[in-house]
ROSE-4610 file (N, C-alpha, C; in Angstrom, 1 decimal, always signed):
// ROSE-4610
residu = [M/M/M/G/G/G/K/K/K/E/E/E/Q/Q/Q/K/K/K/K/K/K/I/I/I/F/F/F/V/V/V/V/V/V/D/D/D/D/D/D/N/N/N/S/S/S/A/A/A/N/N/N/L/L/L/T/T/T/A/A/A/C/C/C/K/K/K/S/S/S/I/I/I/L/L/L/K/K/K/R/R/R/H/H/H/Y/Y/Y/E/E/E/V/V/V/Y/Y/Y/P/P/P/V/V/V/L/L/L/S/S/S/A/A/A/A/A/A/K/K/K/M/M/M/F/F/F/E/E/E/L/L/L/L/L/L/E/E/E/H/H/H/I/I/I/M/M/M/P/P/P/D/D/D/L/L/L/I/I/I/L/L/L/L/L/L/D/D/D/V/V/V/D/D/D/M/M/M/P/P/P/E/E/E/I/I/I/N/N/N/G/G/G/Y/Y/Y/E/E/E/A/A/A/A/A/A/G/G/G/R/R/R/L/L/L/K/K/K/K/K/K/N/N/N/S/S/S/A/A/A/Y/Y/Y/N/N/N/E/E/E/I/I/I/P/P/P/I/I/I/I/I/I/F/F/F/I/I/I/S/S/S/G/G/G/R/R/R/V/V/V/D/D/D/P/P/P/Q/Q/Q/S/S/S/E/E/E/A/A/A/F/F/F/G/G/G/L/L/L/N/N/N/M/M/M/G/G/G/A/A/A/V/V/V/D/D/D/Y/Y/Y/I/I/I/H/H/H/K/K/K/P/P/P/F/F/F/T/T/T/S/S/S/D/D/D/L/L/L/L/L/L/L/L/L/Q/Q/Q/R/R/R/I/I/I/E/E/E/T/T/T/H/H/H/L/L/L/S/S/S/P/P/P/K/K/K/Q/Q/Q]
num = [1/1/1/2/2/2/3/3/3/4/4/4/5/5/5/6/6/6/7/7/7/8/8/8/9/9/9/10/10/10/11/11/11/12/12/12/13/13/13/14/14/14/15/15/15/16/16/16/17/17/17/18/18/18/19/19/19/20/20/20/21/21/21/22/22/22/23/23/23/24/24/24/25/25/25/26/26/26/27/27/27/28/28/28/29/29/29/30/30/30/31/31/31/32/32/32/33/33/33/34/34/34/35/35/35/36/36/36/37/37/37/38/38/38/39/39/39/40/40/40/41/41/41/42/42/42/43/43/43/44/44/44/45/45/45/46/46/46/47/47/47/48/48/48/49/49/49/50/50/50/51/51/51/52/52/52/53/53/53/54/54/54/55/55/55/56/56/56/57/57/57/58/58/58/59/59/59/60/60/60/61/61/61/62/62/62/63/63/63/64/64/64/65/65/65/66/66/66/67/67/67/68/68/68/69/69/69/70/70/70/71/71/71/72/72/72/73/73/73/74/74/74/75/75/75/76/76/76/77/77/77/78/78/78/79/79/79/80/80/80/81/81/81/82/82/82/83/83/83/84/84/84/85/85/85/86/86/86/87/87/87/88/88/88/89/89/89/90/90/90/91/91/91/92/92/92/93/93/93/94/94/94/95/95/95/96/96/96/97/97/97/98/98/98/99/99/99/100/100/100/101/101/101/102/102/102/103/103/103/104/104/104/105/105/105/106/106/106/107/107/107/108/108/108/109/109/109/110/110/110/111/111/111/112/112/112/113/113/113/114/114/114/115/115/115/116/116/116/117/117/117/118/118/118/119/119/119/120/120/120/121/121/121/122/122/122/123/123/123/124/124/124/125/125/125/126/126/126]
x = [+0.6/-0.7/+1.1/+1.8/+2.6/+3.9/+3.3/+3.8/+3.3/+5.0/+4.3/+4.6/+3.4/+3.0/+4.4/+4.2/+4.7/+4.7/+5.2/+5.1/+4.9/+3.9/+3.5/+3.3/+4.5/+4.3/+3.4/+2.3/+1.5/+1.7/+2.2/+2.4/+1.9/+0.6/-0.1/-0.1/-0.4/-0.6/-2.1/-3.3/-4.8/-5.1/-5.3/-5.7/-6.7/-8.0/-9.7/-8.2/-7.5/-6.3/-5.6/-5.6/-4.4/-5.5/-6.4/-8.0/-8.8/-8.5/-9.4/-7.7/-6.8/-5.4/-5.4/-5.2/-5.3/-6.7/-7.8/-9.1/-8.7/-7.8/-7.9/-6.6/-6.2/-4.8/-4.3/-5.2/-4.7/-5.0/-6.1/-5.8/-5.7/-4.4/-3.5/-2.0/-2.2/-0.8/-0.3/+0.8/+0.9/+1.5/+0.5/+0.2/+0.8/+1.3/+1.5/+1.2/+0.1/-0.2/+0.9/+1.2/+1.8/+1.8/+1.4/+1.5/+2.1/+4.0/+4.3/+5.7/+6.4/+7.6/+8.8/+8.7/+9.8/+9.3/+8.4/+8.0/+8.2/+7.8/+8.3/+9.9/+10.5/+12.0/+12.6/+11.5/+12.0/+11.7/+10.6/+9.8/+11.2/+11.2/+12.3/+14.0/+13.7/+15.6/+14.6/+13.6/+13.2/+12.1/+11.7/+11.0/+11.7/+11.8/+12.1/+11.1/+9.9/+9.2/+9.6/+8.1/+8.9/+8.3/+7.3/+6.9/+6.4/+6.6/+6.5/+5.5/+3.8/+3.1/+2.7/+3.3/+3.7/+3.2/+2.5/+2.3/+2.6/+2.4/+2.9/+3.4/+1.7/+1.7/+1.5/+2.9/+2.8/+3.6/+3.1/+3.6/+5.0/+6.0/+7.5/+8.7/+8.8/+8.5/+7.9/+8.2/+6.7/+7.5/+6.6/+6.7/+8.2/+8.3/+9.6/+11.1/+10.8/+12.2/+12.6/+11.0/+11.0/+11.9/+11.5/+11.8/+13.3/+13.8/+15.1/+15.9/+15.1/+16.1/+16.4/+15.2/+15.1/+16.5/+15.8/+17.0/+18.6/+18.7/+20.1/+20.9/+19.8/+20.4/+20.9/+21.6/+22.3/+21.1/+20.5/+20.3/+18.5/+18.0/+16.6/+16.2/+17.4/+17.3/+16.6/+16.3/+15.5/+14.5/+13.5/+12.6/+11.5/+10.6/+10.4/+8.7/+8.8/+8.0/+6.9/+5.0/+4.6/+3.9/+3.9/+3.0/+1.8/+1.1/-0.4/-0.4/-1.0/-1.5/-2.8/-2.9/-3.5/-3.6/-2.7/-1.7/-1.6/-2.5/-2.6/-2.7/-1.3/-0.7/+0.1/+0.2/+1.8/+3.0/+2.9/+4.6/+4.9/+3.8/+3.7/+4.3/+4.0/+3.6/+4.7/+5.4/+7.0/+7.4/+7.4/+8.2/+8.8/+7.8/+7.7/+8.2/+8.3/+8.9/+10.1/+10.6/+12.0/+13.1/+12.2/+12.7/+12.7/+12.5/+13.2/+11.1/+10.2/+9.3/+9.1/+8.3/+7.8/+7.1/+5.6/+4.4/+4.0/+2.7/+2.5/+0.3/-0.4/-1.0/-2.2/-2.9/-4.3/-5.3/-5.3/-6.6/-7.5/-8.9/-8.9/-9.3/-8.7/-8.1/-9.8/-9.2/-10.6/-9.7/-10.0/-9.8/-8.7/-9.7/-9.3/-7.6/-7.5/-6.5/-4.8/-5.5/-4.4/-4.3/-4.3/-4.3/-3.2/-4.0/-3.3/-2.1/-1.4/-0.6/+0.6/+0.1/+1.0/+1.6/+0.6/+0.6/+1.9/+1.9/+2.7/+3.9/+4.0/+5.4/+6.0/+5.6/+5.4/+5.5/+4.9/+4.9/+6.7/+7.0/+8.9/+8.9/+10.1/+10.1/+10.5/+10.0/+9.6/+11.5]
y = [-1.2/-0.1/+1.2/+1.4/+2.6/+2.5/+1.9/+2.0/+3.9/+4.4/+5.4/+5.9/+7.4/+7.1/+8.2/+7.3/+7.7/+9.5/+9.9/+11.1/+11.7/+12.1/+12.8/+14.1/+15.0/+16.3/+16.0/+17.0/+17.0/+18.6/+18.6/+19.8/+20.2/+21.5/+21.8/+23.2/+24.3/+25.4/+25.8/+24.4/+25.1/+24.1/+25.2/+24.7/+23.8/+23.4/+22.7/+21.0/+21.7/+20.1/+19.4/+20.6/+20.3/+19.9/+20.2/+19.7/+18.7/+18.5/+16.6/+15.8/+16.4/+14.9/+14.9/+15.8/+15.7/+15.0/+15.4/+14.6/+12.8/+12.9/+11.6/+10.7/+11.0/+10.6/+10.2/+11.5/+12.0/+11.0/+9.7/+9.1/+8.1/+7.6/+6.5/+7.0/+8.1/+8.8/+10.2/+10.9/+12.4/+13.2/+13.9/+14.6/+16.4/+16.6/+17.9/+18.5/+19.5/+20.0/+21.3/+21.4/+22.9/+23.7/+24.7/+25.5/+25.6/+25.6/+25.6/+24.8/+24.7/+24.3/+24.3/+26.3/+26.6/+26.8/+26.6/+26.1/+24.9/+23.3/+22.6/+22.2/+23.0/+22.7/+23.6/+24.1/+25.0/+24.3/+23.3/+22.3/+21.3/+20.8/+19.9/+20.0/+21.1/+21.6/+21.3/+21.0/+20.6/+19.2/+18.6/+17.4/+16.5/+15.2/+14.1/+13.7/+13.1/+12.7/+12.1/+10.5/+9.0/+9.2/+10.0/+9.8/+11.4/+11.7/+13.9/+13.3/+13.2/+13.6/+15.7/+15.5/+16.4/+17.0/+18.0/+18.9/+19.1/+18.8/+19.6/+20.6/+21.5/+22.8/+23.6/+24.3/+25.5/+26.9/+27.7/+28.5/+28.6/+30.0/+29.4/+28.6/+27.7/+26.1/+25.2/+24.8/+23.7/+22.2/+21.3/+19.8/+19.4/+19.3/+18.8/+19.4/+21.0/+21.5/+21.4/+21.2/+20.2/+19.0/+18.0/+16.7/+16.8/+17.4/+18.1/+18.5/+19.1/+19.2/+18.3/+17.4/+17.0/+15.5/+15.1/+14.1/+14.3/+15.7/+16.1/+16.1/+16.7/+16.5/+15.0/+14.5/+13.5/+13.3/+14.2/+14.1/+14.1/+14.6/+14.1/+12.5/+12.8/+11.6/+10.1/+9.4/+8.1/+8.6/+10.2/+10.5/+9.9/+8.7/+8.9/+9.7/+9.9/+11.1/+10.5/+10.9/+10.4/+12.5/+11.9/+13.9/+12.9/+14.3/+14.3/+15.8/+15.5/+16.5/+15.8/+17.1/+17.6/+16.7/+16.7/+16.8/+14.9/+14.9/+13.6/+13.2/+13.9/+13.6/+12.1/+11.8/+10.7/+10.6/+12.0/+12.7/+13.0/+13.8/+14.5/+13.2/+11.9/+11.6/+10.5/+10.4/+9.9/+10.5/+12.2/+12.5/+12.7/+12.7/+12.8/+11.6/+10.5/+9.4/+9.4/+9.8/+9.9/+10.8/+11.7/+12.9/+11.7/+10.7/+10.1/+9.6/+9.8/+9.4/+8.3/+8.0/+6.7/+6.0/+7.1/+7.1/+8.5/+8.6/+9.2/+9.5/+9.8/+9.7/+11.2/+10.8/+11.6/+12.4/+13.7/+14.1/+14.4/+14.2/+13.9/+12.5/+11.8/+11.1/+10.5/+8.9/+8.8/+8.5/+8.5/+8.4/+6.7/+6.1/+4.5/+4.2/+4.6/+5.3/+5.6/+7.0/+7.5/+6.7/+6.0/+5.1/+4.2/+3.2/+1.9/+2.3/+3.9/+3.9/+4.2/+5.1/+5.5/+4.0/+3.4/+2.4/+1.4/+1.3/+0.8/+0.4/+2.0/+2.7/+2.9/+3.1/+2.6/+1.6/+0.5/-0.5/-1.3/-2.4/-2.4/-3.6/-3.4/-4.7/-5.7/-6.7/-8.3/-8.5]
z = [+0.1/-0.2/-0.3/+0.6/+0.9/-0.8/-1.7/-2.8/-4.0/-3.8/-4.4/-5.8/-6.3/-7.6/-7.8/-9.3/-10.3/-10.8/-11.2/-11.0/-12.9/-13.3/-15.0/-15.0/-16.4/-16.6/-17.1/-17.5/-18.4/-19.2/-20.2/-20.7/-21.9/-22.2/-22.8/-22.6/-24.3/-23.4/-23.1/-23.2/-23.3/-21.5/-21.1/-19.6/-20.0/-20.9/-20.7/-20.9/-21.8/-21.6/-20.6/-20.3/-18.5/-18.2/-17.7/-16.4/-16.8/-18.3/-18.5/-18.0/-18.8/-18.7/-16.7/-16.3/-14.6/-14.2/-14.8/-13.6/-14.4/-15.2/-15.6/-15.3/-14.5/-14.4/-12.6/-12.1/-10.7/-9.5/-10.1/-9.6/-9.4/-10.7/-10.5/-10.5/-10.7/-10.5/-10.1/-9.5/-9.4/-10.5/-10.7/-12.3/-12.0/-12.6/-12.5/-14.0/-14.1/-15.4/-15.3/-16.9/-16.8/-18.6/-18.4/-19.1/-20.6/-20.6/-21.7/-21.4/-22.3/-22.3/-21.4/-21.3/-20.6/-19.3/-19.2/-17.8/-16.6/-17.8/-17.4/-17.5/-17.7/-17.6/-16.6/-16.1/-14.6/-13.6/-13.6/-13.2/-13.1/-13.9/-14.1/-13.1/-12.7/-11.9/-10.4/-10.1/-8.7/-8.9/-9.9/-9.9/-10.8/-11.0/-11.5/-12.2/-13.7/-13.5/-14.1/-14.5/-14.9/-16.0/-16.2/-17.9/-18.3/-19.4/-19.6/-21.0/-20.6/-21.8/-22.5/-23.8/-23.6/-25.4/-25.8/-26.8/-28.0/-29.0/-30.4/-30.5/-30.3/-31.4/-29.9/-29.3/-28.1/-28.3/-28.3/-28.2/-27.8/-28.6/-27.6/-28.2/-27.6/-27.3/-27.6/-29.0/-29.2/-28.7/-29.0/-28.5/-28.7/-30.4/-30.9/-30.4/-30.2/-29.5/-28.2/-27.2/-26.2/-25.7/-27.2/-27.1/-27.5/-28.1/-28.7/-27.8/-26.6/-25.7/-24.6/-23.7/-23.2/-23.6/-25.2/-25.7/-25.4/-25.2/-25.4/-24.1/-22.9/-21.5/-21.4/-20.6/-20.2/-18.6/-18.1/-16.3/-17.6/-18.7/-18.7/-20.1/-20.8/-21.8/-22.0/-20.4/-20.7/-19.6/-19.6/-19.4/-20.6/-20.8/-21.5/-22.2/-23.2/-23.6/-24.7/-24.5/-25.4/-25.8/-27.3/-27.9/-28.0/-27.7/-27.3/-28.3/-29.6/-30.8/-31.2/-31.9/-33.0/-34.1/-34.7/-35.2/-35.7/-36.8/-37.4/-38.3/-38.8/-40.2/-39.6/-40.8/-40.5/-40.2/-41.4/-41.0/-39.7/-39.0/-38.1/-36.7/-36.5/-36.1/-35.8/-37.1/-37.3/-37.0/-37.2/-36.4/-35.0/-34.7/-33.4/-32.5/-33.0/-33.0/-33.3/-34.3/-34.7/-34.1/-32.8/-31.8/-30.8/-30.4/-29.3/-28.4/-28.9/-28.4/-28.1/-26.6/-27.2/-27.8/-27.6/-28.4/-29.1/-29.6/-30.7/-29.5/-29.0/-29.5/-29.8/-30.4/-31.3/-30.9/-30.3/-29.9/-30.7/-30.3/-28.9/-28.8/-27.5/-27.1/-25.7/-25.8/-24.6/-23.6/-22.2/-20.6/-20.8/-21.3/-21.5/-22.3/-23.6/-24.3/-23.8/-22.9/-22.4/-21.4/-20.1/-19.4/-20.1/-20.7/-21.6/-21.7/-22.5/-23.2/-22.4/-21.1/-19.9/-19.3/-18.6/-18.3/-18.9/-20.5/-21.3/-20.5/-20.3/-20.6/-19.6/-18.7/-17.1/-16.5/-17.1/-16.6/-16.6/-15.7/-15.3/-16.8/-17.3/-18.8/-17.9/-18.7/-18.7/-18.8]
């Protein structure tokens, strides 16, 4: 019972998306909603997440650029990244996976799908 909850950053410039993700995930994980990639990098100085859900289309630093920065930093390059995006074209998905993401989820998504994809990437490898 004393099992510590895994920490998940949800990074999206849309507060409604952050609220929706937090309500889906809060029973299972410790959720940190973040409104921008810049704020995510600030939060990383204090908290190490087990997984990052990252929107692609955000102002200033987009999700792809943020993923690139994470993957280049040895302190953060092992954190699994799942892109969550309204972009549904195969090229965007392939680009995200080539950036080092472990998964790519299209918006809108169901709670079951989100939870299953996260669990897949957070369960211990056999």
